[in-house]
C-alpha positions in Angstrom: 0.0 0.0 0.0 1.3 3.4 -1.0 0.1 6.4 1.0 -0.2 9.7 -0.8 1.4 12.8 0.7 -0.7 15.9 1.1 1.2 17.4 -1.9 0.4 14.4 -4.0 -3.2 14.4 -3.0 -3.5 18.0 -3.9 -1.8 17.4 -7.3 -4.4 14.8 -8.3 -7.4 16.5 -6.8 -10.1 17.1 -9.4 -8.1 15.4 -12.2 -10.3 12.8 -13.9 -7.3 10.7 -14.9 -4.4 11.4 -12.5 -1.1 10.0 -13.7 1.7 8.8 -11.5 5.1 8.1 -13.0 7.6 5.5 -11.8 10.7 7.7 -12.0 13.1 4.7 -12.3 11.2 3.0 -15.2 9.6 6.1 -16.6 6.3 4.1 -16.6 3.0 6.0 -16.2 0.2 4.7 -14.1 -3.4 5.9 -14.0 -4.8 6.3 -10.5 -8.4 5.5 -9.9 -10.4 5.2 -6.7 -10.8 1.7 -5.2 -14.6 1.7 -5.7 -14.3 2.4 -9.4 -11.6 -0.2 -9.8 -13.9 -2.8 -8.1 -16.7 -2.0 -10.6 -14.4 -2.0 -13.6 -12.6 -5.2 -12.6 -15.9 -7.1 -12.6 -16.2 -6.3 -16.3 -12.7 -7.4 -17.1 -12.5 -10.8 -15.5 -14.6 -13.9 -16.2 -15.4 -14.4 -12.5 -17.6 -11.3 -12.6 -20.7 -11.9 -10.5 -23.3 -10.1 -12.5 -27.0 -11.0 -12.8 -28.5 -11.7 -16.3 -30.4 -8.4 -16.0 -27.1 -6.5 -15.2 -25.4 -8.1 -18.2 -28.3 -7.3 -20.5 -28.1 -3.6 -19.3 -24.4 -3.5 -20.0 -24.9 -5.0 -23.5 -27.6 -2.5 -24.3 -25.4 0.4 -23.2 -22.5 -1.0 -25.3 -24.8 -1.6 -28.3 -26.0 2.0 -28.2 -22.6 3.6 -27.4 -21.0 1.9 -30.4 -23.7 3.0 -32.8 -25.4 -0.3 -33.5 -28.8 1.3 -33.1 -28.0 3.9 -35.8 -30.6 3.6 -38.6 -27.8 3.3 -41.1 -27.0 -0.1 -39.6 -30.1 -1.4 -41.3 -28.0 -1.9 -44.5 -25.5 -3.9 -42.5 -28.3 -6.1 -41.1 -29.4 -6.7 -44.7 -25.9 -6.9 -46.1 -26.5 -9.8 -48.5 -29.7 -8.2 -49.9 -28.1 -4.8 -50.3 -24.9 -6.2 -51.8 -26.9 -7.5 -54.8 
């Protein structure tokens, strides 16, 4: 566990994606709050304990966010027909 100094805490306050850099390796790290990490990690690993409804909600959000509900996708849905 690394504890932030008051100066470090002030430096990252309000920043949506605070970056910490390992000076020896010149490797950047993004700092996120533990609560957010716990929510995100459930999406990244197979052992996520999500209900079917929660998974459907996530899929619907992903579908919409990636443009699959765009009316122009109708041509994609009818690709073979439109191709002719």
